[in-house]
N, C-alpha and C positions, 0 to 999 in steps of 0.2 A: 689620291681617293683611296679609301680602304676597300676591300674586298665585299662587305656586306652592305656598302653604299653603291657598290656597282651592281650588287644583285637588286637592291631596293628599287634602284633609277631602269634597270633592264627588266624587271617582274612589277606591274604594276597591283597586281594580285597578292603580293606577299604581305603587303602591310595588312591585308584585311584578316589574313589567315591567322596571323599574329595575335591581331587584336581579338579575333576569336577564341584563340588559346587561352588570352590572359582572362577573358570574361569567365571561360571554365572554370579556371583554378580559381578566382576571386569566388565563385559560386559554392566551388568544392569548400572551401575553407571556411566559410559564412555558416553553412550547412554543418560544419564539424563543430564550429564554435557553439551555434544554438543546441545541437545535440548535448555537448558537453555542460553548457548552463543549465540547461533543464532536461533532469534525469527523467527518463520514461517512467509512467508509473508502475507499480508493481502489478503483475499478473494475478487476477483475482480468481482463487478457483471456484467455478460455478457448483451449484447444489452442495454447497459444504454443510448446510445444515440437513440436508436428507442423507448425505454421507454419515453425519454425528449420530444421526437418529431423531433429528427436528427437535431435540430436546435443547439446542444452545450449548451442549459441553463442549469444555475446551481439552482435546487431547489429540497428540499425533499418531501417527501409523507407522509400524515397524517396516523392514523389506517384504516381510511374508505377509503383509496384510492384517496384521493383529492390533488393535489399539492398545494406544499407552495410555493407560489413566494416571494421574499425577506424574511426579518426577521419579525417573529411575533410581537415580542415585540419591544416597541418603534418606531413602525413606525407611522409617524402622520397620524391622521385622518381628512378629509377633513371636512369644515364646511359647514352645509346645510344654504340656504336661508331662508328669512321670505316668508310665503305663499302667504301674499299679500304684495304690498307697502306702503309706510308711506301716500301718498295722495289719495290713492285707495280706497276713501269712502265707496262706494255700494260693494265693495269686487269683488267678480269674478261671472260668470254665471257657480254656479255647485250647488250642493245639499246644500251648505251653504248660499247659494243667501238669502233667506228670512232671515235667522240669521245675515248677515251682514248688511241688511236693520235694523233691530233691533239695532244693536249697533250703527249705525251711528246716529240713532233718540235718542237712550237714552244718548250717548256720548255729542250730542249738546245740547239737554235740561236738563239732570240731571249726570254730568259727575261722580258725586258723587257715584250714584249708579251702574255707570258702573265700577268704581273703585272697590268698594265693591266686585262686582261679580268677577271680576279679580282676586282679593286677595284670594277670598273664593275658587275659582277653582285653583288657584295655590298651595294654602298650603293644598287642598285636605281635609279640616276640615269644614264640615256644621256646622251653627251657628254663624261664624265669618264677617257675610256680615255686621251686625248691628255696630260693633265696627269700622271696616275699614270706613263705609259710615259716621257715626256720626265725626269720627276723621277729615275726609277730608272736609266735610262740615263746621266745625269748623276753619279750617284753610281758607277755602275758603270765608266764612265771614269777616276773620280779615283781611284777604288780600285786599279785595275788598273795605273794610271799611277802611281802614287806608292808604292804597298807591293806590287804586282806579281800580287795577288790580290783578287776581289770582297769585299773585308772590308766596306765602308761601307752598301752595299746591304740587308745582313740586318737593321741597324738600324732600317732605313726600312721594311721587310717584313714583319717578324715580328708587330707588332700585326694584320694581318690573319687571321693565322693564330688568335690569340687571342679576336679578334672570331667567328669561325666556330664556333669551341669552345663560346662563350658562347650564341651565336645557337641552335644546334642541340642545346644541352646534350651534348656529346659527351666521352668519355672521353678524361683526358689521360694524360701520360706515367708521371705519378706514380699515378695511381690503375690504370693498365696492368700498372704493375710489381707494384703491390700484389694484383692479381687473379692476375698469373701467377705470382709468386714470393714472394709475402706479405710483400716489405721495403717501405719508406717508409710503414709504418703510422700513425706519428704524424703524417706530413705530411698524410695523406687525414683525418682524424679530425677536426683543426681546419680550418673552413671557409676563414678568413682566410689561414692557414699554407698552405692546400692551393693557394689561387688564387696566391700568390706564388710557389710552387714550379712551378706549371704555367707562369706566366707564363716564370720562367728556364728552364724546357725548350722553349718554344714559342721563345725567343730562340737556344738552343743548337742546337736542331734548324733554323733556317735558318743558323745560323753554319757548321755541318759538314756539312749534308746540305741545303743551299740548292736546289738544282736540283729536288731530290725531295721537298722540304717543299713547293714551289709546284706541282708536278704533283700532289700528293696533296690539295692545296688546291682544283686546278682540276677535279679528278672530282669532288670533293665537292659542290662548286658546281653544276657542271653536273646533278647528278643531284638536287639539293634544289631548286634555283632556275632558271626560264627567264632567259633574257637580256634585259635592259629594252627593247633595241631591237626584240625580236621578239613583244613583248607587243600582238597584234592585238588588237583589240576587235570581236566581232561587230557588224553593222551588219543592222537588220533593214529589209528592201525591202517596201515595200508594192505589190504588182502587181494593178492593177486586173483585174476579171473580163472574158472574152470579150464581145464584142456576140453579144446572143443577139437572134434574131427568131423570132416566131411563125408557123409554117407548117401547114397542113392537109395531114394524112396522107393519101396516096392509097389 
């Protein structure tokens, strides 16, 4: 006979212990099967309507406790408007009033200098003023000499207006017309077509209102971006403490 049979014969309580252990394992397995078969219901957050203001709106919450209205990703961002209008030659009566007058004078007398300053400020690269100014001056002289008016420089300067509009997410002419009178709706709905129309409008603005376009871009850049030549960095100066001496009070 085997050793197990000897133990069962020698201990009559061993069979009951083994049966109880088998019953516990069977109960544990059946409980696990029932838990897998019927998942527990999701936890319902109490007072959800009170937290959302009681109006039944559906929005989530960030880690900082701020509500998120709508979808965060893919939500369109509204475009900003230009700080000054195209024909606002003297700008506005604010802290940039003197700068606006300076821009108007430079644009009327020497548009090449204003364009060079705008391009240098937009590129944030000091030292490029001379390159843009000389290129503009050459095109200006060729256009006025052979055609009698400045017709070549706008082909060279209108990309600056497009770059400013894209950098600061500014409203273009098509969107301004759609907002004011409701026309150009088809161009505004399609993003690719809208960008093509806005680029054409930028070019037309520089052709027919070249000086005003340069002045408007100059006022916009001076309000939004500092000149790269004046970006002074703060210097931390360590001043040693004054010499101290211990004296006996009188």
